[in-house]
N, C-alpha and C positions, 0 to 999 in steps of 0.2 A: 873139514874145509877152514878157508878163510871167512872171517865174519864179513869182510867187503864182499867177496863172493857170493855169500848166503844171502846178504843183503839184495843184491842185483839179481841172482836166480829167482828168487821168491816173490821179487817186483817189489818188496818194501820200499827200496828207493831204485830209480830206474838205470842208472849208472852208476858201474864202480867206481870210476874215479869221484862221484857224487859221495859214493858211501865213504871212500877213502877221506875225503874232506870232513865229511860228518864225522867221520871218527877221530881224527887230529883235532877237530876244533872242540871235542867233547860233548857232541850232540848224540852220541852213541853209550850208553851204559850197561855194565853186566854185574850185578851185584852191587850196585850202588858207587862202582869205579869204573873212569872214565876208559874205554875199551880199545886196543889198539886195532887196526884194520887186521893186522896178521893172525888176531888172536884166533884159536881153533874150536870151532864152535862144538858145542854137545849137546846131547840132546838132553831136554830137561832144563836147561838155562833160561833165564828170564833176561830179555833185551829190552832196555825204553831207548826209545828212539823220538828225538825232538827235532821238529822241522819247524819252518816258519808258519806253515798252516796247521800243523795236526802235532799232537803227542801220543805215543803210541808203546803201549807194552805188551810185548808179545811172551811166549813160552815155545822153545823149540821142542817139536815132535819129531822129527826125523831130519835128515842131513840126506838131500839130493845127489845121485851119483852123477849126474848130468842134468844141464839145464831144464828144468820140468815145461810142460806146456802150460800156457795162462790157466785150463781150467784145472788142472794138478797143482797149482802154487800152493795153495790154501792149505793141503795134506802136510805141508811140513810145519808150518805154525798154528799156534792159536791165538788169538787178540784177547788179551786180559782186560785191558783197557783201551779207549781210543776217544780223543777229546778233540776237536774241531776246535781253531783258533782263529780269532776274526782279527785280521792285518789291520783292520781300521779303528780297532778298540782303543788304542792309546792315542789317536789323532784328537785334538781340543782346537776347536775355531774360535 
């Protein structure tokens, strides 16, 4: 399964187009390397996702055959690290 589809189907990123933009901007990494949206996700891979509001490291536990229900999405990944960022932290008045 393509990385952008995996991120969308598991709810880690809300839209496939947003997942593709994140990959193109270098905000998604696999093994410390920038990942392409077309990368084929494999069970056991560790994915680093950086959004404006959080940093997330996950391990892929499974690949859904079709989009899972919201309550079943977490079966396909495990959160290794999650850090929420304060968007106002760098503002100084």
